[in-house]
N, C-alpha and C positions, 0 to 999 in steps of 0.2 A: 600734511596731517603725512601722507602715506610708508614717509620714512618706518614709524609708529606704526601704522598698522602689520606692514609685515614684519619687525620684527616679532611682536606677537602671532601674528600667525605662523611665523615662523616657529618660533622658543616655545607655545603653547597651546593654538590651535590646532597645528599637524601634530606633536606629537603626544594631544590628547582622543585624537580620531587614529593617530595605529597604534595607542591604545587600547579600547577602543577594539578595535581593529584584532589584536591582539588576546585580548579577551576570547577570545571564541575558537584562537588556538591553540596547538600544542606549539611550544618552543620550548626551547633552550637561552634561548639568548641571541646563540648563532648561527646562522646558514641558517635554511627556511623555513615555512610553519606551515603545518601542518592541520588543517581545518580541522572542527572538532562540534562547534556546531553551540549549545549549552551545556555543554559534557561539567568544563570548571564548574559551570556555576552549579550546577547539579554536584560536583564536588564538596563546593562548600560546604553545603546545606545537611549532607554527612559527618564534617570535619568536627573534630572533638575540637581539635590547637585554633580553630574559629573561632569556635565559642569560645574554646577559656580565656582568649587572647580578645573577643567582646568585653565580656565579663571586666576584666581589671583597665579596659576604656569604661566602661560606663561606671562606677568608682573611682578613678582617674578625675570622671569629671562631674561625678559627686561630693567629692574633696576640694577640687574648682567651682563652682558655683557657689561655699558657701566661704573656706578658710576662705584661700583670698579677697573675697569681693567682702566677708565683714570686719576683716583687717582691711582691704582698701577703705572701706564708710566710716571705719572710727577713726582709720589715719585722718584722713581729709574733712573730718568732722572738728578732727583737733586741731587741725594746722590749722582752717577757719576759722579755730576762734584766737587766734593766739598770734599778732600782731612782731614780739623778735626771737629772731635767732630760724624764724621763715623758710629765708631761703638755703639753709644750713640743714633745715631739717628735707627740704625735698632735697639736694644733690646727695644727703647720704642716703634717702628712700631711690635714691631712680637711680645709685651706680652700681646698683648689679647688674638693674635688663640692657646696661648696657656690655658690660663686662660677655668678653667669651663665656659660650657651655662650654666651650671646654671648659675655660679660667678656671669657674665657677664650678664646673663637676669635681678636677682634681683639689679644689679649692676646701670640700668639704670631703673625699677621698678623704682625702688628710685627718682632717680635724675627724672623722667619723674611723677614722683607721683602731681596729680591736687591742694592735699590739702597740702603738704609740700615742696615740689620736687621746682624744680631749677623756676620756672615760682610764687611757691609764694615768694622766695628770693630775685626777681627784681621784686614784686609786692612790697618789703619791702623798697625799696630803689629809688620806683617813673617809675617804669616803670610795668605797671599793663597789657601789651596786652598776654603772656601767665599765668594769671593770670587761676587756675581757669579750663583749657583746659585738658578733661580728653586723651591728646595723644593714648591710648590703650582703650578707651573705646566707639571713636567713629570712626563710619562706616568708616567717609570717613576719616579718616586719623591713625588709627589703620596699614593697610593692607606697608603705607609706613614705620610706624613708626618701625613696626620690624624688614621688610630692610634695615633700618641703624640700627637699630640695629645689628645686622645682619651681615652690610655692615661691624661695626666699630670693631670687633673681626676678618673678612674678611680681610680686603684691607694690611692689615705689613705682610701678606705671601707671596700675589698675586707680593710687591714693592718686596721682596727676592728672586721671581722670574726672576722678568724682570733685576732686578741689574746683579746678578747674569749671566745671557744673553747680559745683556750689556759692561761688563766687558771684557766679551770676543770678544767682536767686537775687528779684528783689530783696531789700534787707527793710525793709517799711512792713512787709512783711512778720518775717522778725517780730519788730517794734508792736507791730496787733498781735500779735501770738501773746509777749509778753504782759501787756494790757489788758488780755485777758482770763491772765494767773496762769499760761500756760512754759511748765519746767522747759529744761537743755531735753528733757529724754520725747517730750511729748512735738517742743520745736520741730526737736531730730523727724518722725516723725510724719506731723503732722506739713510741715511748711520744707522739709531738706527734703525728702524720699521727695513727695511729688512736683517740688519743684527740679531735680536730674532725673525724670524717670525716663526719657527720652536717649542719655548715658547710662542708664541704670540697664538697660533692655540693648543696649549695642556693646555692653560688657560684659551681659550675657549672651548673646550669640556666638561672639570672637572670642566667647573662652569653651562654649559647647563646643563651635568647628576645632579647635585648637587641640581640645579633646581628643576628635577622633582622630587628629593625626598625630597626635603626638610619638613625637622617635627622638628627637635630640639626648633628652638624659640621659630619657632610658637603656639605648645605645653604647652612650660611653661611660655611663658606669658601667651595667652589671649585663650590657648585652640578651638581653628579657632572661637572665637566671635570676637566681638560684634555680633550677630545675620548674623553669615555665613561672615563674612564680611572677613576673613584672614584662610578663610578656603580651606586647599589645601587640593590633592590627597589624602598627606603619611599619614592626623588626619584626613582622611574622612574615609581614608582604617581604621586607631586606630578601630573607633572610631565603625566603625560597625562591627569591629571585638572583640573586648570587648566588646563596651555600647548593642548593640543591638542586640549582641550575632550569625551573620551572619558571619561568619568564610571562611562559603564559596564564597559570592558575595565579600568579603573581597579580598581572594586569586585568584579573576576573574579580581579586581581591580586591583594587586598590578603585573599579567602575562599582564594587559594595558598596565604601565606605562614600565614593565620592556620591554617591544616587542617596543616601543614607543623610549629607553635608546638604543635597539640596533638599529632600524634605525638610529640612528644618529649617535653613529657611522661607521656604512656600512657606510654611507654617506664623513664623513671625514677621512676615510678609500682610498675609491676613490679617497678623492680627494689627497691624500697624494702621489699615486700611480701616478697620474697626474700630482705629482711632483708640486699644489700648495703650498708648504710650505719652497721650497728650494729655 
């Protein structure tokens, strides 16, 4: 185990401790760092850009705690009820998840291009409502559109997680529910959801943490624009470190988000000890 421990120390523990140290310094990313104590953290509390980016993280979290999970539950429930072509649908749902983020982003940038995308194609057949709409360039549409693209790649993975959990639910429970006169919706609420609760809790936890750390699709497609409409803490952190060369301040942002993530994990561990997911 020692080689693996050494790799983890070098790759994870070492940079993590270095980030904690640099969060208390004024450092450009190169050269010597000047110790400034809690100045970076005080600056965060008065930084309007940070609060705006954090609000976008909150909106992103709300979206991914509702739409993908609801779609995943519905897709998994429907798949669990069919016997023909189940493998085909599993593969079809899962393919976007294994395709590289850059490829997915480029695909949707072309599909939603205001000049040569789906809007202009529909206008050519007499449906003009989306013609010229700049989904990624409009401040009101940019964030939900990027979230839609990310959801398109993500929800198939959620489907497979829920489907695996649903297939482990005792079939006799469904038979007993049918004998009591329960319809499909009642079976879903009273048998399926309680049976997959541990998986549902895991997906919720993973979704919240990934929403706090979201970076790739936003940076690839909009770089936080237009005019900060899609800026999240991770993209703000990147700009502070590699554009404005405020690496110490970026480190403080990273530690702050890690602290928030740690609090969420502790909350879930507390709920698990109380038997909430059983």
